C-alpha positions in Angstrom: 6.5 24.3 -7.1 9.9 23.8 -5.4 12.6 22.4 -7.6 13.1 18.7 -6.6 16.9 19.0 -7.1 17.5 22.0 -5.0 14.7 22.3 -2.5 14.6 20.8 0.9 11.8 18.2 0.9 10.4 15.9 3.5 8.8 12.5 3.2 6.8 11.1 6.2 5.5 7.6 6.5 3.4 6.5 9.5 3.4 2.8 9.9 1.9 0.5 12.6 5.1 0.4 14.5 7.5 3.1 13.3 7.1 6.6 11.8 9.8 7.2 9.2 11.0 10.7 8.2 13.3 11.4 5.3 14.7 14.8 4.6 16.2 15.4 1.1 18.5 18.3 0.6 20.5 18.9 -2.5 20.3 15.2 -3.3 21.5 14.0 0.1 19.2 12.0 2.4 18.9 12.4 6.2 16.5 10.0 8.0 14.9 9.4 11.4 12.9 6.4 12.6 10.7 6.9 15.7 8.0 4.8 17.4 4.5 5.7 16.1 2.3 7.5 18.7 -1.1 6.1 17.9 -3.1 8.4 20.1 -1.6 11.5 18.4 0.3 10.5 15.2 1.5 14.1 14.6 3.6 13.9 17.8 5.9 11.2 16.3 6.1 13.2 13.0 7.3 16.3 14.8 9.8 14.2 16.8 11.1 12.7 13.6 11.3 16.0 11.8 13.5 17.5 14.6 15.8 14.4 14.5 16.1 14.6 10.7 16.7 18.3 10.7 19.4 18.1 13.3 21.2 15.5 11.3 21.0 17.7 8.2 21.9 20.9 10.1 18.8 22.8 9.0 15.7 24.1 10.7 12.1 22.9 10.0 11.4 26.4 8.6 13.7 25.7 5.7 11.6 22.7 4.4 9.9 23.6 1.1 7.6 20.6 0.7 6.1 17.8 2.8 4.8 14.6 1.2 3.0 12.3 3.7 1.7 8.8 3.6 -0.1 6.9 6.4 -1.8 3.7 7.3 -4.2 5.5 9.6 -7.1 5.2 7.1 -6.5 1.4 6.7 -6.1 0.8 10.4 -9.4 2.7 11.2 -11.3 0.4 8.8 -9.6 -2.8 10.1 -10.2 -1.8 13.8 -13.6 -0.3 13.1 -12.7 3.0 14.7 -14.5 5.4 12.3 -17.3 7.9 12.7 -20.9 7.0 13.5 -22.0 6.7 9.9 -25.3 6.3 8.1 -26.0 5.0 4.5 -28.8 6.4 2.3 -29.5 4.1 -0.6 -32.3 3.2 -3.0 -35.3 1.4 -1.6 -34.8 -2.4 -2.1 -31.0 -2.1 -1.9 -30.5 -1.6 1.8 -28.8 -4.9 2.3 -26.4 -4.9 -0.6 -23.3 -4.4 1.5 -24.3 -7.3 3.7 -25.5 -9.7 0.9 -22.1 -9.2 -0.9 -21.8 -11.3 -4.0 -22.4 -15.0 -4.6 -18.7 -15.8 -4.4 -17.3 -17.9 -1.5 -13.7 -17.2 -0.7 -13.3 -20.7 0.8 -15.6 -22.9 -1.3 -15.6 -26.1 0.8 -15.6 -24.6 4.3 -19.0 -25.5 5.8 -18.4 -23.2 8.8 -17.5 -20.2 6.6 -18.3 -16.9 8.4 -18.6 -13.8 6.1 -17.1 -10.5 7.4 -19.6 -8.2 9.0 -20.5 -5.1 6.9 -19.0 -1.8 8.1 -22.5 -0.5 8.9 -25.2 -2.7 10.6 -28.7 -2.7 9.2 -30.2 -0.1 11.5 -27.7 2.4 10.2 -28.8 2.0 6.6 -31.7 4.1 5.3 -33.7 4.0 2.0 -35.4 6.5 -0.3 -37.8 5.8 -3.2 -36.1 6.6 -6.5 -34.7 4.7 -9.5 -32.3 5.5 -12.3 -31.9 2.8 -14.9 -28.8 1.3 -16.5 -28.8 3.9 -19.3 -28.8 6.8 -16.7 -32.5 7.7 -17.3 -34.8 8.5 -14.4 -37.4 5.7 -14.0 -38.8 6.8 -10.5 -38.3 10.5 -9.6 -36.8 11.3 -6.2 -39.3 12.6 -3.6 -37.7 15.5 -1.8 -40.2 15.3 1.1 -39.3 11.6 1.7 -35.6 12.6 1.7 -36.2 15.3 4.2 -38.0 12.8 6.5 -35.1 10.4 6.2 -32.5 13.1 6.9 -34.5 14.2 10.0 -34.3 10.6 11.3 -30.5 10.6 10.6 -30.1 13.9 12.5 -32.2 12.7 15.5 -30.0 9.6 15.7 -26.8 11.7 16.0 -24.9 10.4 13.0 -21.6 12.3 12.3 -21.1 11.2 8.7 -23.5 10.1 5.9 -22.7 8.0 2.8 -25.1 8.3 -0.2 -25.1 5.4 -2.7 -28.0 5.1 -5.2 -28.4 2.6 -8.0 -26.8 3.6 -11.3 -25.7 7.0 -9.8 -22.4 6.6 -11.7 -24.3 7.3 -14.9 -26.6 10.0 -13.6 -25.6 11.7 -10.2 -28.6 14.1 -10.0 -30.4 12.1 -7.3 -27.3 11.7 -5.1 -26.6 15.4 -5.5 -30.2 16.2 -4.5 -29.9 14.1 -1.4 -26.6 15.8 -0.5 -28.2 19.2 -0.8 -30.9 18.2 1.7 -28.3 16.8 4.1 -26.3 20.0 3.9 -29.3 22.2 4.5 -30.6 20.2 7.5 -27.4 18.9 8.9 -24.7 21.5 8.1 -22.1 19.9 10.5 -22.5 16.4 9.0 -19.8 15.0 6.7 -21.3 13.8 3.4 -19.8 11.4 0.7 -21.7 10.5 -2.5 -20.7 7.4 -4.6 -20.8 9.3 -7.9 -17.8 11.3 -6.8 -16.0 8.8 -4.6 -16.2 5.8 -7.0 -18.3 6.4 -10.2 -18.1 2.8 -11.3 -20.6 0.0 -11.9 -21.1 -2.9 -9.4 -23.1 -1.6 -6.5 -21.6 -3.8 -3.9 -18.1 -2.5 -4.4 -19.3 1.1 -5.0 -21.5 1.2 -1.9 -18.7 -0.3 0.2 -16.3 2.3 -1.1 -18.6 5.3 -0.3 -19.4 3.9 3.1 -15.7 3.4 3.8 -15.0 7.0 2.7 -17.7 8.4 4.9 -16.6 6.2 7.8 -13.1 7.6 8.0 -13.7 11.1 6.6 -14.2 12.9 9.9 -11.2 11.2 11.6 -8.9 11.9 8.6 -10.1 15.5 8.3 -9.4 16.1 12.0 -6.0 14.4 11.8 -4.9 16.3 8.7 -6.1 19.6 10.2 -4.1 18.9 13.4 -1.1 18.0 11.4 -1.1 21.2 9.4 -1.4 23.3 12.6 1.5 21.4 14.2 3.7 22.0 11.2 2.8 25.7 11.1 3.7 25.9 14.8 7.1 24.4 13.9 7.6 27.2 11.4 6.9 25.1 8.4 4.8 27.2 6.1 5.2 25.0 3.0 2.4 23.0 1.4 1.7 19.4 2.6 0.7 16.8 0.0 -0.4 13.2 0.4 0.6 10.0 -1.4 -2.5 8.1 -2.6 -3.0 4.4 -3.2 -2.2 4.6 -6.9 1.3 5.8 -6.2 0.9 9.5 -7.0 0.6 12.7 -5.0 -2.6 14.6 -4.3 -3.4 17.7 -2.3 -4.2 17.5 1.4 -7.6 19.0 0.6 -8.4 16.2 -1.8 -7.1 13.7 0.7 -9.5 15.1 3.4 -12.4 14.8 0.9 -11.6 11.4 -0.5 -9.6 9.6 2.4 -10.5 6.2 1.0 -7.9 6.9 -1.7 -5.3 6.8 1.1 -5.9 3.3 2.3 -2.7 2.0 0.8 -0.7 5.2 0.7 2.3 3.9 2.7 2.8 0.7 0.7 2.3 2.6 -2.5 5.3 4.7 -1.7 7.3 1.5 -1.2 6.3 0.3 -4.7 7.3 3.6 -6.2 10.7 3.4 -4.4 11.3 -0.2 -5.8 10.3 0.9 -9.3 12.9 3.7 -9.1 15.6 1.2 -8.1 14.5 -1.2 -10.9 14.8 1.7 -13.4 18.3 2.5 -12.2 19.5 -1.1 -12.7 17.5 -1.7 -15.9 15.5 -4.5 -14.2 12.4 -5.4 -16.2 11.3 -8.0 -13.6 11.7 -7.0 -10.0 10.0 -8.2 -6.9 9.4 -5.4 -4.3 9.5 -6.8 -0.8 8.7 -4.3 1.9 8.7 -5.8 5.4 8.2 -3.4 8.2 7.1 -3.6 11.8 3.5 -4.7 11.2 3.1 -6.1 7.7 4.9 -7.3 4.6 4.0 -5.9 1.2 4.9 -7.8 -2.0 4.5 -6.2 -5.5 5.6 -7.2 -9.0 7.5 -4.5 -10.8 7.4 -5.1 -14.5 9.1 -2.9 -17.1 10.1 -0.7 -14.2 6.5 0.2 -13.2 4.3 -1.4 -10.5 1.0 -3.0 -11.7 -2.3 -1.3 -10.9 -5.8 -2.4 -10.1 -9.3 -0.8 -9.7 -10.4 -2.8 -6.7 -8.6 -3.4 -3.4 -9.6 -5.4 -0.3 -9.2 -4.0 3.1 -9.2 -6.2 6.3 -9.1 -9.7 4.9 -10.3 -11.9 7.6 -9.6 -15.5 6.4 -6.0 -16.5 5.9 -5.6 -13.4 3.7 -7.8 -15.0 1.0 -9.1 -12.9 -1.8 -12.8 -12.2 -1.3 -12.7 -12.3 2.5 -12.2 -8.6 2.9 -14.0 -5.3 2.3 -13.6 -4.3 -1.4 -13.1 -0.7 -2.2 -13.1 0.6 -5.8 -10.2 3.0 -6.1 -7.1 3.1 -8.3 -4.5 1.2 -6.4 -1.1 -0.3 -6.9 -1.6 -4.0 -7.2 0.2 -5.8 -4.3 -0.4 -8.4 -1.7 -0.1 -7.5 2.0 0.2 -10.0 4.8 0.6 -9.7 8.6 4.3 -10.6 8.6 6.4 -7.8 10.2 8.9 -7.5 12.9 6.2 -7.0 15.5 4.0 -9.9 14.2 3.2 -12.1 17.2 4.0 -15.8 17.3 1.8 -18.5 19.0 1.2 -22.2 19.0 -2.3 -23.2 17.8 -4.5 -26.2 18.8 -2.8 -28.3 16.2 0.6 -27.7 17.8 1.8 -25.6 14.9 3.6 -22.3 15.1 1.5 -19.4 13.7 2.8 -15.9 13.1 0.5 -12.8 12.7 -1.6 -11.2 11.6 -1.7 -9.8 15.2 1.1 -7.4 15.8 2.7 -5.8 18.9 3.0 -2.6 17.0 4.8 0.2 18.8 2.8 0.0 22.0 4.0 -2.2 23.7 6.1 -3.7 20.9 7.8 -7.1 20.9 9.0 -8.5 24.2 12.6 -7.4 23.6 11.6 -3.7 23.5 11.1 -3.8 27.3 7.9 -1.8 27.1 5.6 -4.3 28.6 5.1 -6.7 25.8 5.3 -10.3 26.9 4.4 -12.2 23.7 7.2 -13.0 21.2 7.4 -11.3 17.9 9.5 -11.8 14.8 12.0 -9.2 16.1 12.5 -11.3 19.3 13.3 -14.4 17.1 15.7 -12.4 14.9 17.5 -11.1 18.1 17.9 -14.6 19.4 19.3 -15.8 16.1 22.0 -13.1 16.1 20.6 -11.0 13.3 20.2 -7.9 15.4 22.6 -5.9 17.5 20.8 -5.2 20.8 22.8 -2.0 21.3 22.3 -0.5 17.9 18.6 -1.1 17.0 16.8 1.8 15.2 20.1 3.7 15.3 20.5 3.1 19.1 17.1 4.8 19.8 15.7 1.5 21.2 17.8 -0.8 23.3 16.8 -4.5 22.9 16.7 -6.9 25.8 17.8 -10.4 24.7 16.7 -11.9 28.1 13.1 -10.8 27.6 13.1 -12.2 24.0 14.4 -15.6 25.4 11.8 -15.7 28.1 8.9 -14.9 25.7 9.9 -17.5 23.1 10.5 -20.1 25.7 7.2 -19.5 27.5 4.9 -19.2 24.4 6.6 -21.4 21.8 9.4 -23.5 23.2 7.7 -24.9 26.3 4.6 -25.9 24.3 6.5 -27.7 21.6 9.4 -29.0 23.8 12.0 -26.9 21.9 14.8 -24.9 23.2 14.8 -21.1 22.7 16.9 -21.2 19.5 14.7 -23.9 17.9 11.7 -21.9 18.8 13.2 -18.7 17.3 14.2 -20.6 14.1 10.6 -22.0 13.9 9.1 -18.6 14.1 11.4 -17.1 11.4 10.8 -20.1 9.1 7.0 -19.7 9.4 7.1 -16.0 8.7 9.5 -16.5 5.7 7.3 -19.2 4.3 4.2 -17.1 4.7 5.9 -14.3 2.7 7.3 -16.8 0.1 3.8 -18.4 -0.4 2.2 -15.0 -0.8 4.8 -14.1 -3.4 4.3 -17.4 -5.3 0.5 -17.0 -5.4 0.7 -13.3 -6.5 3.1 -14.2 -9.3 1.0 -17.2 -10.5 -2.1 -15.0 -10.6 -0.2 -12.7 -12.9 1.2 -15.6 -15.1 4.8 -15.0 -14.0 7.7 -17.2 -13.0 8.9 -15.7 -9.7 12.4 -17.3 -10.3 13.0 -14.8 -13.1 12.8 -11.8 -10.8 15.3 -9.9 -8.8 14.2 -8.9 -5.3 14.4 -5.4 -4.0 14.3 -5.6 -0.2 13.5 -2.7 2.0 11.7 -1.8 5.2 13.4 -2.3 8.6 12.9 -6.1 8.6 13.2 -7.1 4.9 17.1 -7.1 4.6 17.2 -9.5 7.6 14.9 -12.0 5.8 15.6 -11.4 2.1 18.4 -14.0 1.8 16.3 -16.9 3.2 13.2 -15.7 1.2 15.2 -15.8 -2.0 16.3 -19.3 -1.3 12.7 -20.4 -0.8 11.6 -18.6 -4.0 14.5 -19.7 -6.2 15.6 -16.0 -6.8 19.3 -15.7 -7.4 19.9 -12.1 -6.2 18.4 -9.3 -4.1 19.2 -5.6 -3.8 19.2 -3.6 -0.6 19.1 0.1 -1.4 20.6 2.9 0.8 17.9 4.1 3.3 16.2 0.7 3.0 14.5 0.9 6.4 12.7 4.1 5.3 12.2 3.1 1.7 8.5 4.1 1.5 9.2 7.6 2.8 12.0 7.9 0.1 9.4 6.6 -2.4 7.1 9.5 -1.6 9.9 11.9 -2.7 10.1 10.0 -6.1 6.4 9.9 -6.8 4.8 12.1 -9.5 1.7 14.3 -8.9 -1.1 12.2 -10.4 -4.8 11.5 -10.3 -6.8 8.8 -12.0 -10.4 9.6 -13.1 -12.7 6.8 -14.2 -16.3 6.3 -15.2 -18.5 3.3 -15.9 -20.3 3.6 -19.3 -21.3 0.3 -20.9 -20.6 0.0 -24.7 -20.4 -2.9 -27.0 -17.9 -2.8 -29.9 -20.7 -3.9 -32.2 -22.5 -0.7 -31.2 -19.4 1.5 -30.8 -20.1 5.2 -30.7 -16.9 7.0 -31.5 -18.2 10.5 -30.7 -19.3 9.4 -27.2 -16.1 7.5 -26.6 -14.0 10.6 -27.4 -16.2 12.8 -25.2 -15.8 10.4 -22.3 -12.0 10.4 -22.6 -11.9 14.2 -23.0 -14.0 14.7 -19.9 -12.0 12.3 -17.8 -8.7 13.9 -19.0 -10.0 17.3 -17.9 -11.1 16.0 -14.5 -7.8 14.2 -13.8 -5.8 17.2 -15.1 -7.6 19.6 -12.9 -6.8 17.5 -9.8 -3.1 17.5 -10.7 -3.1 21.3 -11.5 -4.4 21.9 -8.0 -1.1 20.5 -6.7 1.3 21.6 -9.5 0.5 24.6 -11.8 3.6 24.6 -13.9 4.7 21.1 -14.9 3.9 19.3 -18.0 0.9 16.9 -17.6 1.0 13.4 -19.2 -2.1 11.4 -19.7 -2.6 7.6 -19.8 -5.8 6.2 -21.3 -7.4 2.8 -20.5 -10.5 1.0 -21.4 -11.6 -2.0 -19.2 -12.9 -4.6 -21.6 -14.2 -8.2 -21.7 -16.0 -10.6 -23.9 -19.8 -10.6 -23.7 -20.9 -12.9 -20.9 -17.7 -12.7 -18.9 -17.8 -11.3 -15.3 -14.6 -9.3 -15.2 -12.6 -7.0 -17.4 -8.9 -6.6 -18.3 -7.3 -3.1 -18.6 -6.4 -2.2 -22.2 -3.9 0.7 -22.5 -4.5 3.1 -25.4 -2.3 5.8 -26.9 -3.5 9.4 -26.8 -4.2 9.3 -30.6 -6.2 6.1 -30.2 -8.3 7.6 -27.4 -8.9 10.9 -29.1 -9.7 9.2 -32.5 -11.4 6.0 -31.3 -12.6 3.3 -33.6 -13.9 -0.2 -32.9 -11.2 -2.0 -34.9 -8.3 -0.5 -32.9 -10.1 -1.2 -29.6 -10.7 -4.9 -30.6 -7.1 -5.4 -31.8 -5.6 -4.0 -28.6 -8.0 -6.0 -26.4 -7.3 -9.3 -28.2 -3.5 -8.7 -28.0 -3.7 -8.2 -24.2 -6.2 -11.1 -23.8 -3.9 -13.4 -25.7 -0.9 -12.4 -23.7 -2.8 -13.2 -20.4 -4.8 -16.3 -21.4 -3.0 -17.8 -24.4 -5.6 -17.1 -27.2 -8.5 -14.9 -28.1 -12.1 -16.2 -28.2 -13.5 -16.2 -31.7 -17.1 -15.2 -32.5 -17.8 -13.2 -29.3 -18.7 -9.5 -29.1 -16.5 -7.3 -26.8 -17.8 -4.9 -24.1 -16.3 -1.8 -22.6 -17.4 -1.2 -19.0 -15.0 1.3 -17.5 -13.1 4.3 -19.1 -10.1 5.7 -17.3 -7.6 8.5 -17.6 -4.6 9.0 -15.4 -3.0 12.4 -15.5 0.5 12.9 -13.9 3.6 15.0 -14.0 6.6 13.4 -15.8 8.5 10.8 -13.8 11.7 11.8 -12.2 14.7 11.2 -14.5 16.7 8.1 -13.5 20.4 7.7 -14.2 21.3 4.1 -15.2 23.8 2.3 -13.0 26.6 0.2 -14.4 26.9 -2.7 -11.9 30.3 -3.4 -10.5 31.5 -6.9 -9.9 33.2 -7.7 -6.6 36.9 -6.8 -6.8 38.3 -6.9 -3.3 37.3 -8.0 0.1 35.6 -5.5 2.5 37.1 -4.6 5.8 35.4 -6.5 8.6 34.6 -5.0 12.0 34.7 -8.2 14.0 32.6 -11.3 14.1 29.4 -12.5 15.8 27.5 -15.7 16.0 24.8 -15.8 13.3 22.2 -18.6 12.9 22.5 -20.3 9.5 19.1 -21.8 8.5 20.6 -24.2 6.0 22.8 -26.0 8.5 20.4 -25.1 11.4 23.3 -24.1 13.5 25.2 -21.0 14.6 28.2 -20.0 12.5 30.9 -17.3 12.7 29.8 -14.4 10.6 31.8 -11.3 9.7 30.3 -8.0 10.8 30.8 -5.1 8.3 29.5 -1.5 8.8 27.8 -0.4 5.6 29.2 3.1 5.7 32.7 1.6 5.5 31.9 -0.4 2.3 33.5 1.2 -0.8 32.2 0.7 -4.4 33.3 -2.7 -5.6 34.1 -4.1 -2.2 32.5 -7.5 -1.5 31.6 -9.5 1.6 31.2 -13.3 1.4 28.5 -14.9 3.5 27.8 -15.7 6.2 28.0 -12.0 7.1 26.0 -9.2 8.6 26.2 -5.8 6.9 25.0 -3.4 9.6 23.7 0.2 9.5 21.8 2.4 11.8 18.3 1.2 11.1 18.6 -2.3 9.7 21.0 -5.2 9.0 21.5 -7.0 5.7 22.1 -10.7 6.4 24.3 -12.3 3.7 23.6 -16.0 3.7 26.2 -18.8 3.4 27.0 -19.2 -0.2 26.1 -15.6 -1.0 28.3 -12.6 -1.9 27.4 -9.0 -1.3 28.9 -6.2 -3.5 28.6 -2.5 -2.9 27.4 -0.7 -6.1 28.2 2.9 -7.3 24.9 4.3 -6.0 25.3 2.7 -2.6 23.0 -0.3 -3.2 24.2 -3.7 -2.0 23.6 -6.5 -4.4 23.6 -9.9 -2.8 23.9 -12.9 -5.2 24.6 -16.6 -5.0 28.2 -17.6 -5.7 28.6 -18.8 -9.2 
C-alpha cells in the first residue's frame, strides 16, 4: 500500500450538486469543486482531477491511490431508478416488504400513507421451503419448483434477483441452492442473497436490504466499471477504493458486490473528517454539521468517534420521521440527514408558511442565481440576497452568480405570496432552513440522551460555514470550528478513513443458557471474515478488531450494542456479558431492570487498520486584529437589518489573528460568516474557531 505521508492520494466525493476532488501530496491539499454530471458522473470526476492536478503541478499518472464516495446508490433508491428486480422468498412471506411492521411513524395521522415497497407484488416470487429459528430444515427445498420459478423470472426479463428466505441468516443452504439455479439458468442476471448481504434477524429489514442491494447492483457495477476505465485512460493505474457507510474503506470489487453498503458513503466521510478535527482539538463532544448543495447531515461525535448503528432508513417520506423510510440493515455511522442544502428549494404552502426542501435544484439546473434555467429560489439565492456570498467568487470563480435572478425568483415565489420584500423573503427562507437543521440536531441529541449545548460544532460543506453562526445561536452552542478545506470536507475525510469492514451474524442466545464455546466460535469466525475483507485492500498493515454483542432484556423489542474487549470476546462468560450490558443499560436509561434474563441477538466484529495518528493542537487566543480587505453589507438576523461587515480573505489570516463580527471570512469555495457578538481566531493548523465574546 502507498505510504499515506509520502504518496499522492486522491479523495473524490460525488454529491447531488457538486463533485469534490481533493489531492493530497506530501501533506499538502489541493482541491477542486465542479458541478456533478448526473448522466455520466465520471465526467465530473475527470474534470475535477485535471483541475486538482494542475493546481498541484502533477499529472494524473502520479496518483498512487483513489478513495471514492458517492450518493449515487442513495439517489437511485430515492428516485426509484434501479434495475428491473425480482424477489424470491419463502412461500407465505411474499408480502413482508409491503406489510412492514405494526409501527406507525405518525400515530395520530388518520390519512397516513405508508411508503410503497421497492418491488410491487407481481415482482415477488415464492418457493416452498422452511428453515426454523434454530437453523434446522423443516421443509426441504424443491429444486424442480425453484427451476420453474427461475424460468418465469427469465421469461419476464428481470435483470437482477434478490433472494431472501426465512431464517437464512442461520442456515444459508437454501439461499445458496436458489442462487446456483439462477446462475445456471440466467448466467447474465445479477444475484444477491440475504445471508451474505445482511445476515441478521428481522425479515422485514433483511428482505428490504437484499432487495435494495439487488436493485442498485447492476447500475453501480456499470458505473464503477466505467469509472475504472476512464481513470485508466487518464494514465491512473493505481487501485481505487470506496468509502462505505460505516466510515471505513473497502475494495471496489466488494463495493460492486454489496452496493447497499455505499448508501451513506459520502456523509460517512464527513463524519470521519469531523472526528479527525475533534481529535486534534481534544473535543470529547463535537457536533458534525455537513451542509452541502442538496442535504445537511448532522452527527454527534463523542470521545472523538462518530456513533454507529445497524439499521439506516433511506428515502424518508414524511417530514423526515423515523419509520417513514426504507430500512436497510448495514453497519452505518449514526446521523440524521435532512433536505437542507444550498440548492434546497423554497415555496409557500397552503397555510401561507415558507417551506424549504426536501426538493433540490441540484446541479441541473441549480438555484435561480446560477443562470442555468432554474426559476425557483433555493437557499443559495437567499444567501446571495443577504450578502453572504460574493457573486464573482462562488466555487472559486467557476460559477458566476446572478443577483438579479435570485431577486426575481424570491419575489415571485415567496415575497409576492406573503406580501414581503425580497430581503424579508430571503431572511424567511434562511430562518426556516436554519430552524429545520436546529430542530433535527435537537431531536438527534435528545434521542441519545445528550445536551446539545455542551457540544462544539464542526461546520463544513460548502454551505455550513454560512449558516453555522445562526445555527449555534439557535442551539445554544458557544463556539464552532471551520477547518481548512471545509467545502470539500467529506473528500478529505475519505483520506483519513481506515480500511475496515464489519461482519455480523444473528444467533439468539440467553445468558441463562450461555454457551461459551459457541460464543467464542462466533467471534472467531466473524473476526476471520472481517479481517479477510480488510486484507483484500491492505495486505501489510496491522489489523485491529472491535467486538460487540447486541443485547436486551427478555421481552424487549430492540437491543443496545455492548462493546467487549478482545479478551472478553475470546474468553466469554455470562457474568462479564451481564455486567457490561447492565453498565451500558444504566448509562442510557438510568437503572438496570432486576429479575429479568438477558438475550444476545446479534454478534459483531469490526476489523480495521489503525487510525491515522493525530497531532494535538494547542489553541491560540486572539492576539491581534486581522487585516481587512474592505467591507460589504451583510444581513444581521438578530437586528433583522443590514450592517457593515469586514471582509477578510482566509489565506491572509495568520495564526492568532482575530476578526470580530460582523465579518465575512472568504475563501475560494465557501465563506465563514462571523455573527455580531462573535470573534473568529485563526489556529495553528489553519482552522478558524468562532466563539461568542466573553
